[in-house]
C-alpha positions as semicolon CSV with decimal commas, in nm:
position;residue;x (nm);y (nm);z (nm)
1;M;-0,932;1,787;-4,473
2;K;-0,844;1,430;-4,567
3;R;-0,549;1,542;-4,784
4;Y;-0,415;1,740;-4,493
5;E;-0,437;1,435;-4,266
6;L;-0,272;1,215;-4,528
7;L;0,023;1,453;-4,551
8;L;0,045;1,511;-4,178
9;V;0,106;1,148;-4,075
10;P;0,418;1,091;-4,295
11;L;0,549;1,435;-4,209
12;L;0,520;1,365;-3,835
13;S;0,685;1,026;-3,883
14;I;0,980;1,181;-4,065
15;T;1,011;1,452;-3,800
16;L;1,011;1,199;-3,515
17;L;1,262;0,981;-3,696
18;G;1,485;1,284;-3,746
19;M;1,474;1,352;-3,374
20;F;1,580;1,000;-3,273
21;V;1,843;0,913;-3,536
22;P;2,098;1,178;-3,429
23;G;2,065;1,062;-3,069
24;V;2,131;0,702;-3,166
25;Y;2,429;0,805;-3,380
26;A;2,569;1,022;-3,103
27;Q;2,531;0,738;-2,856
28;Q;2,738;0,510;-3,081
29;T;3,021;0,761;-3,118
30;T;3,074;0,841;-2,748
31;D;3,402;0,747;-2,593
32;P;3,430;0,449;-2,354
33;H;3,460;0,675;-2,050
34;Q;3,128;0,842;-2,132
35;R;2,964;0,504;-2,192
36;M;3,084;0,382;-1,856
37;Q;2,946;0,693;-1,688
38;Q;2,613;0,643;-1,865
39;Q;2,600;0,281;-1,752
40;Q;2,676;0,384;-1,394
41;Q;2,402;0,645;-1,407
42;M;2,156;0,390;-1,542
43;Q;2,252;0,146;-1,266
44;Q;2,205;0,416;-1,005
45;Q;1,864;0,501;-1,149
46;Q;1,764;0,135;-1,145
47;Q;1,877;0,103;-0,784
48;M;1,678;0,411;-0,686
49;Q;1,371;0,276;-0,866
50;Q;1,408;-0,055;-0,685
51;Q;1,444;0,119;-0,351
52;Q;1,130;0,319;-0,423
53;Q;0,947;0,000;-0,518
54;M;1,060;-0,161;-0,194
55;L;0,934;0,138;0,004
56;R;0,597;0,123;-0,171
57;M;0,581;-0,252;-0,110
58;G;0,648;-0,187;0,257
59;E;0,368;0,066;0,262
60;M;0,129;-0,183;0,098
61;M;0,230;-0,451;0,348
62;A;0,163;-0,206;0,633
63;R;-0,180;-0,130;0,482
64;M;-0,253;-0,503;0,460
65;D;-0,147;-0,545;0,826
66;H;-0,376;-0,260;0,925
67;M;-0,665;-0,410;0,728
68;Q;-0,606;-0,745;0,890
69;A;-0,612;-0,583;1,235
70;R;-0,942;-0,415;1,145
71;L;-1,085;-0,749;1,034
72;H;-0,966;-0,917;1,353
73;Q;-1,137;-0,645;1,559
74;L;-1,450;-0,685;1,348
75;M;-1,457;-1,061;1,407
76;Q;-1,408;-1,015;1,782
77;T;-1,692;-0,765;1,795
78;M;-1,919;-0,999;1,601
79;N;-1,834;-1,287;1,834
80;Q;-1,918;-1,072;2,136
81;E;-2,245;-0,967;1,976
82;M;-2,340;-1,329;1,912
83;E;-2,259;-1,427;2,271
84;M;-2,452;-1,137;2,424
85;K;-2,766;-1,163;2,220
86;Q;-3,003;-1,437;2,126
87;T;-3,086;-1,310;1,782
88;R;-3,313;-1,439;1,519
89;N;-3,038;-1,339;1,279
90;R;-2,794;-1,604;1,406
91;M;-2,753;-1,748;1,057
92;Q;-2,669;-1,406;0,914
93;Y;-2,412;-1,350;1,190
94;D;-2,253;-1,685;1,108
95;K;-2,241;-1,604;0,736
96;M;-2,096;-1,263;0,804
97;Q;-1,830;-1,417;1,029
98;H;-1,746;-1,660;0,750
99;M;-1,705;-1,368;0,508
100;N;-1,483;-1,190;0,760
101;Q;-1,266;-1,499;0,799
102;S;-1,244;-1,549;0,423
103;M;-1,137;-1,190;0,378
104;S;-0,873;-1,233;0,646
105;G;-0,743;-1,546;0,469
106;M;-0,728;-1,358;0,141
107;I;-0,522;-1,082;0,302
108;D;-0,286;-1,346;0,445
109;E;-0,240;-1,493;0,098
110;M;-0,176;-1,148;-0,052
111;K;0,083;-1,070;0,211
112;G;0,255;-1,399;0,134
113;A;0,257;-1,324;-0,239
114;M;0,394;-0,977;-0,170
115;A;0,673;-1,122;0,044
116;H;0,770;-1,360;-0,239
117;Y;0,765;-1,067;-0,482
118;E;0,998;-0,870;-0,255
119;E;1,242;-1,162;-0,254
120;L;1,233;-1,177;-0,633
121;I;1,305;-0,810;-0,690
122;Q;1,606;-0,834;-0,460
123;D;1,756;-1,119;-0,662
124;E;2,084;-0,990;-0,807
125;T;2,056;-1,185;-1,132
126;L;1,713;-1,038;-1,206
127;K;1,817;-0,681;-1,132
128;T;2,008;-0,656;-1,461
129;D;1,726;-0,792;-1,677
130;H;1,548;-0,485;-1,814
131;L;1,243;-0,678;-1,933
132;M;1,209;-0,839;-1,593
133;Q;1,235;-0,497;-1,427
134;K;0,954;-0,372;-1,651
135;D;0,742;-0,673;-1,553
136;F;0,822;-0,614;-1,186
137;K;0,698;-0,256;-1,221
138;Q;0,371;-0,376;-1,374
139;F;0,337;-0,643;-1,108
140;H;0,390;-0,380;-0,839
141;D;0,124;-0,157;-0,994
142;H;-0,120;-0,450;-0,994
143;F;-0,044;-0,519;-0,627
144;Q;-0,121;-0,154;-0,555
145;D;-0,455;-0,183;-0,735
146;I;-0,540;-0,504;-0,550
147;T;-0,450;-0,346;-0,216
148;D;-0,681;-0,053;-0,292
149;Q;-0,963;-0,290;-0,389
150;V;-0,919;-0,500;-0,076
151;E;-0,934;-0,188;0,137
152;Q;-1,257;-0,077;-0,033
153;T;-1,402;-0,425;0,015
154;L;-1,309;-0,420;0,382
155;H;-1,484;-0,086;0,424
156;L;-1,801;-0,234;0,271
157;L;-1,770;-0,540;0,492
158;E;-1,745;-0,317;0,800
159;Q;-2,060;-0,134;0,691
160;M;-2,245;-0,462;0,640
161;N;-2,136;-0,590;0,981
162;E;-2,259;-0,269;1,144
163;Q;-2,595;-0,292;0,968
164;L;-2,635;-0,652;1,078
165;R;-2,552;-0,558;1,439
166;Q;-2,814;-0,284;1,428
167;Q;-3,076;-0,516;1,281
168;G;-2,995;-0,791;1,529
169;G;-3,056;-0,573;1,830
170;G;-3,431;-0,621;1,811
171;G;-3,420;-0,998;1,849
172;E;-3,315;-1,022;2,216
């Protein structure tokens, strides 16, 4: 079994190399008109990718706005609860309100960072830098992950606020 594996790795390497070398050679021998067409196609693909990234960024910003509206509603509800009831859980209400406000501030900061990111990806000088485009894609993916995590955290925060409201009802 080990001999087979030892022979398989070099054989696969040679096969893969054989697949790529003709493509590289063919790319070098194309005429200038074909090269120009290929460059135009690559530019069009990059523009489409950027447009798609911008759309996804817009969607994430809309999600952040929606989450912020939910938090604002949550804070208003908590304030009304605190005004209407004399609860023994006043300290917990205050702490929960502080968490709500902190979460809202974090969303504000994220939206600001996302707006700066959008400005960067629209910069004409950076659009031609392939490494920068790769980094932008990774950055976008991380923003997507963060947005998902913030939304999950907000859902938990809403649950905690509801539980606190239910517990506080007995202290009138």
